[in-house]
Structures are given as C-alpha cells and as structure tokens.
N, C-alpha and C positions, 0 to 999 in steps of 0.2 A: 258547334258547341265547344266551349273551352272546359277541359276536364283536367283536374289535378289529382293524381293518385299520391297518397302519402302512406309510406310503409316503414315498418321498424328497421328493416335492413334489406339489402340486395345480395346477401350471401347465398350460399347453397341451401335450397329448401323448396318444398312443394308450394307453400304460399307465395314465395317469391316468383316462382315460375308462373303460377296462375295470374298474378298481378301483371307481370311483363307481357304475357300472352294477351290478357284483356286489353292492356294499353295498345298493343300492336293492332288488335282487332278494331279498336276505336279509331286509331290513326288511319287505318286502311279504309274505314267508312267515311273519312273526310273530316274528322274532328281534330281540334288542336289539343294535343296531349303533352303533359309533363309528369315526371315522377320525382317526388321528393322523398329522400330516405334519411332516417334519423342517424344511423350509425353503421360502422363497419366498412370493409372494402367491397367493391362491386365485383361479384362473381356471376350472378344471374342478371341478365339485361335483355331488353327488348331487341328484336331483330331489326326494327326500323330505327331511323335517326330521331329518336325521342330524347329530349333533353332530360338529363338526370341531375338533380339538385341535391347536394349534400347539406344536411342541416347541422352536422358537426357535433352531435351528442356523443360524448365518450364516457362521462361519469356525472355524478351529482353536481360537481363544480361547474360543468359546462351547460347544465340544464337551463339556467336563465338566458344565456346567449342563444341556445338552440330554440328556446321559446320565441324570442324576438326575431330570430332568423326565419322561422316558419311563418311568423306574422308578416314579415317583410316580403317573403315569396308570394304569399296570398294577395297582399295589397298590390304588388306589382303585376301579377298575372291576371287578377280579377276573374277567377274561374266561375263558370256557371254551376259546376258541380265539383265538390271536393269529396273524394271517396277514399277514406282511410282504411287501412288493413293492419290487423294484429294489435295486440293489447296496448303496447307503448305508444304506437302511432295514434290509435283510437283515442286514448285518454289525453295525450298531449294536444291533439288537434281540437278536441272538444274544449279544453281549457284555453287554447288560443282564441277560440271564438268569443271569449269573454271580452276581448279588447279589439277584435278584428271582425269587420263585417264579412259574412259568408252568405251567399245566396242559398245554397243547399249543402248540407253535410250528411253523408252516409258513412256509417262505421260498420265494418265487417270483421267479425271474429272468425278465426280459422280453426277452432278447436272446441272440444267439450270442456276442456280444463285449461284455462289460460293463466294458471299460476296461484291459486289459493284465495283465501278469504279477503286479503287486502285488495287484490286486483278486482275481485268480484264486487267488493264494496265501492271501488272507484268507478266501476261501470254503473252501479246503482245511483250514486250521488251525482254523476254527470250525465245521466240518461237524457235529461231535458235539453241538453245542448246539441243533441243530434236530431236531425229530421227523421232518420230511420236507422235502426240497427239490425244487421242481418247476421246469419251464421250459415255454415256450409252444408249442414244436414239437419234433418228433423230431430235426430237424437241429440245433437249438440245444442239445438234450441231448447229442447226439454231440460237439458242439464243446466243451462243458464237460468231458465225459469225456476228450477228446483231450488237454486241457491239465492233466488230473488235478485239476480244481477240485472234483470230486465223485468218490466211489468208483464203480467200474464197477457198472452196473445198480442204482444207488441213487436216481437222479433220475427222477422221473415226469413224463411229458408230459400237460399239461392245456391244451387249446386255450382261447384267449380266447373269452368269451361276448359276443355282440353283441346289443344291443337294437335290433331291426329296426323298431320302431314308426315312426320317421321315415325310415328308409332303405328307400324303395320308389320305384319309377319314377313320375315326374310328367311327363306328356306336355306340360304347359304350361311346363316349366322353361326350355327353350331360348329360347322367346319372351321370357321374363322377363329372362334374362341378356343376350340380344342387345340388348334395349331399354335395359337399365341401362348397358351398356358401349358403346352406339352402334355395334354391329357389324352387318354384313350377315348376313341369315338363311342365306346360302350359306357363310358362314365356318365352317370346321372348328374345333371347340374342343378343344384338348388341355388336360387338367387335371392338375395335381400338387398334393398336399396334404401338408403336413408342415413341421416346423421348418426354418428356414434354417440348417442346421448341417452339419458335415463328413460325418456319417453319410449324409445324404440325397443328397449329391453332385449338387447342382443344376448344377455346372459341366459335368458329363457331359451332363446334359439340354440345357443351353444350347448346347453344341457340336453336339449332335444337331439342335437347332432350326436352327442355322446351315447344316448340311448339307441339311436339308429345304428351307430357303429357296432354296438354290442349285440344287436338283435338281427341285423340284416347282412346277407352276404353280397348284396348288390353293390358294385363299386359306385361311389358317389363323391362329390365335392360340393362344399358350400362356398359360394362367392359372395362377399359383402362389398358393395360399392358405396363408399362414403367416407367422410372424415368427421372428427369430433373429439370432444374433450375426454371421452372415456376410452380412447384407443389403447392406452397402456394397460388399463384394467382388463380390457377385452383380450389383449395379447397374453396377459398373464393367465387368464382363465383357460385359454386355448392350450397353453403349456401344461397347466395343472390337470386338465382333463385328458391330456395326451391325445389330442385330436388335430395336431398340426398338419398331419398328412391329408386331412379331410376339410381344411378350411384355408381359404386364401382371402386375405384382406387386400382389395384392389385399390383402395384409396378413392380419390375423386376421379370419375370417368365422364367422358364426353360422348360415349357410345352406348348409353343406357338402352335405347331401342334394340340394338344388336344383342346386348346381353339378355334382354327379355325374350327375344326371339329364340335365342340359343338355349335358354334354360328349359329343363323338364318340369320344374316346380318353382313358382315364385312364392315367397313367404313374407308375410308381415307379422312380426311378433310383438307389436306395441302393447303398452298398457293403456294408452288413451290416444285418441285422434280426433279430428273434426270430420273431414271427408278425405281419406287417404288416396290422393290422386294417383299414387304409384300403382294401386290396384286397377284403376281404370286403364292406365297405360299398359299394364301387363296383360289385361284381357284383350286390349286392342292388338297386342302382339301374339295373341292366341296361346298364352301360357296357361298351364294349370295353376290355380291359385289356392293357397292355404292362408288363412288369416285368423288372428285372435279376434274375439268378439268385442270390438271397440266401436266407438261412434261412427256411424256412416257406412259400416261394412255391409250390413244387410241391405241398405239402400243401393249399394254399388253392385254387389254380387248377384242378387236375385237368386236364380236357380243355378248359377255358375260358381263353382268353387266350394271349398270346405271351410267352415267356421268352427273354431274351438275356443274354450274358455281362456281368459288371460291367465298368465302366471302358472300354466299347467304344461310343463315340458313333455310329459308322457303323452298327453292328448295331441300335442303339436307333433311329436315324433310319429305317432300312429297315423295322423292325417297325411304327413309327408310321405311315409312309406306306402300308404294306399294310393297316393297320387303317382307313385312310380309306375303303377300299372296302367295309368290313363295316359297313354302316349299320343293319342290322336289330337292333331291340331284342328280346331273347328273355327270356321269363318263366322259362325253364329255369335261367338263372343264379341268379335269385332263389330258386327252389325248392331248388337245389343247396346254396347257402350256408346257407339256413335249416335244412336237414336236418342240417348238420354243426356249425354254430356258434351256434345259437339260445341266447340267454341263459337261458331257462327250463331247457333241457336241461343246459347247462353248470353252472348254479347247483345243480341237483339232484345233479350229479356231485360238486361241491365239498362239499355237505352230507354225502354218503356218505363222502367222505374225512375230513371233520371228525369224524365219528362213529367211524371205524375206525382212524384213525392212532394 
C-alpha cells in the first residue's frame, strides 16, 4: 500500500511525533510511505528513511503555489491512502481534492479546539471532500459535533499510538538529572513538557508553584522542557512571582523519557487538548501525574493520576503537593497505557480503517 501523510508542520509537538511514529510503523509493516509537510523547519522526523516533502507554505502569498505543489506530489506518488493531520493540512488537502484525483482521503484532527469559528466552519463546508474524519479522543469528537464542524455520528475516535521503546522507567534517571542540574537528591522534581504557548497555560502552573512555595516546606523544583512564543512572558512572570529558585526552563530536550523517569510529579496545566500524549508517556515512565481537566485526560488516566479544573492554580497546587507523598513507582501504570495506546495495536487499527473506508 502507498500511504502519503500530510501534516501542517514537522516542528516540535505531540501531533508531529504521533504522525512520524505512525509513518515508521507503516514503513516497517512493508508499506511505501512519504510525509508531506506544509511549513516550518524539520525538528520531529521518522526514525526510518522516509521521504519528507516540503510544500513550502510560508504565508498567504505562497498559498497558491503550495496548493499546486501538494497536487503535484499526489499526482506523482499516486497514493492509495492520503492521511492528513492537523487543521491546516486537513483543509488544504480537502481543497486540493477538487482538482486532484485521490483514492481515499482521511483527515485527523488532534484537538478539541482547532482554532475558533472560522476553522470549524472550514471543516463543516469541506466535510464532503474527505472519506472519513477522525479525532484523537471521544471528548474531542464531542466538541467538534457540538459546534457542528462535523455531522453527528460521522467522526471516528482513534487514539494516538505511542512507541514505548524509549518510554520506560529508568531507576538511574533521577541521579542523572540531579547531577546535571546540581540539585539535592531530596529535591522533589515537578516536570512539565510542551510548547511555551497559550494552550499549555504555564501561567496557571507558575501561579500554582507560587502557592506551593508559600505553603510547603518540601524542597522542590519545576522543570519545563520546551520552547515557544511565550518564553519571554513566562520568564517575566517567574521574576514577578519571585520563584526563580524553584523553576528551571530547560528549553528543547532530547531526553524526555529520562526527565519523566526522574520526576516525582508530571504536570499538564493546559486549557485544552485533544489527547495529550505526554500523559501516556509519563505514565509509561511510572510518574505520578497531575492534569487539568481537558479533552482526553479521563480517557488516558483512568484510575491513575489526579485531575483538577482548568485555570485553577490553587487546586493544581494542592494536587501537586498531595502527589509529593506518593513516591512509589508502579509498573501497573506502564502496563495500563501499553494495553490501550501501544503503537503496534493502533497502527493495525489504522490499517483496517485504510482498507475499509
């Protein structure tokens, strides 16, 4: 089978990692796979030698050229399946179908909120151009249906598949991170991973850290791994709250599994998500997890972890403090997420969909 994945970008992000891992899985199952990306530099990429095709979209001026570039790629490759991911790639690929023959087109949204009324309207008016539209959690599907972005009962939930090869508990990880950052071995490590953008609401988390600092005598540090457009604002809030001694911005990291194994508490402070894969990965590394109540979280955590309301730093602080007491690493969390989100299982599910749609 010839499969073309089309994605908005291959920069750093959960959706990008999910698509590259899925492409790897299909490649390893013997299929011919290519990935076309609309914009940006390549940061996240597949492990195998899968061809990456730049569509060259940079702004509105380059949109017509990008449109015909994608059309040319499809005509040249003649894929059996085109599987688009994220809003811009989904809408553009649907519109390209107006002039370009496509055997099958599947579009996958990766969030409960893909950008407001105009984008949801774009989904609605182009819905007929896709053979199938999916999302990554039941709550994200419900959110799309609620704003009429898709017809009722037409959107399918398919969970993100995770390659757990590297995401496993490492008993030496905390020693490694403590040594690197010159921390005391008794310091509780709180970890957050994700882009420094509005969706992740690190301001909520930093305010929670301020409450913990005032209320707890336990030594702790928050590590934030990621880059993004709000870095200067985040740095300013850290100074304003006088929590510089308790927060370390790590920037982009290539050792996230080590960080997850090392942390005492993994925290997601987002205002909205689709299916936050970082929570799956953290559970695989046997971390204690605290998350805001966003799309997909209940479907991931089950009986594992603590869930608090969004935009409530006091509740977030209390849950983190409570998690300081739960130091035991449990292999049950790893077994649980593998049984539900393992890439081999999910890729087989996608193959069945590709054949049946």
